[in-house]
N, C-alpha and C positions, 0 to 999 in steps of 0.2 A: 190874566184871568185864570189861566190853568194853575198857577202857583196858589192862588187864593182858593180855588176849588179843592186842591189837595190839602191845604191847611184845614179847611172846614171839615172835609171827610176824615182826616186824621184826628181831629179834635173830638168828633162824635162817634166814630166807628173804628172797629178793629178788623183787619183782614183775617179771614178764616179759611179752612180747607174744605173741599167738597165733602169729605166724610164727617165734618163737624156741622154741616147745615142742619138747622132746626127751625121750627115754626117761628115766623117773624123776621128771619134773616133776609138780607137783600142780595139779589143777583143783579149786579150792576153792569150793564153793557156800556163800557167806557165811552162817555160823551154822547150816548144815544138814548138809553132807556133803562128803566129799573123795574124789577119785579119783586114782590114780597113772597118768599118761599113759604108754603104751607106744609107739604109733606111729600115724600117720595111716592110715585105712582107705581113703581115696580121694585122688585127685590134687588135688581142689578144696578139701580140708581142711574138709569139711562133717561128717565123722564120724571117729571114732578108736577105737582099742582101748585099754582101760584096766582096771586092777585096782581093785576096791573091796570093802569089807566089806558083806556083805548080812545084814540082821537083820530079816527079815520072816517071817511065818508059814510060807510055802512056800519060803523061801530062807535058808540059814544059812551063815556062813563067807565066805571070800574067793571072789570071782568074777572072771572075765576075760570081758569082753564088749565088743561094738561099740556105741558110743554116738553119738548125734547131738551136734554141738558147740553149746553147751558141755555140755548135758545134756538128757535127755528131760523135756519139760514134762508128760507124762502120769505119769511116775514121781514127780516132785517139783514140782508146780505152784506151791508156795509159794516156791521158790528162784528169785528174780528177779535176784539179783546174784551175781557170781562174780569170783574172782581167779585168775590164773595165777602160780604160785610156783616158784622154784628154790632148793634148799638153798644157803646162802651158801658153803659150802666145797666145792661141786660144781665140779670142773674138767673133767670128761670131757664 
């Protein structure tokens, strides 16, 4: 299954660097969660605004929130690795 996930990801997305993040790129907490990057929240790029799907007892649906980069350790302490991805056919 892991091999299949990698093939699908590589087919549709390209890894990017933190300094290349732009609106619509994905912050992927490997095997846990994904956020869509909107914009940086500060000039030092320590936090950002993102869209994500919330599926917890007190939170349902899409949310737009300010997050520490790459993600909050209190929200997902098990997520220790991440990738920054851009859709391959994204030209904007």
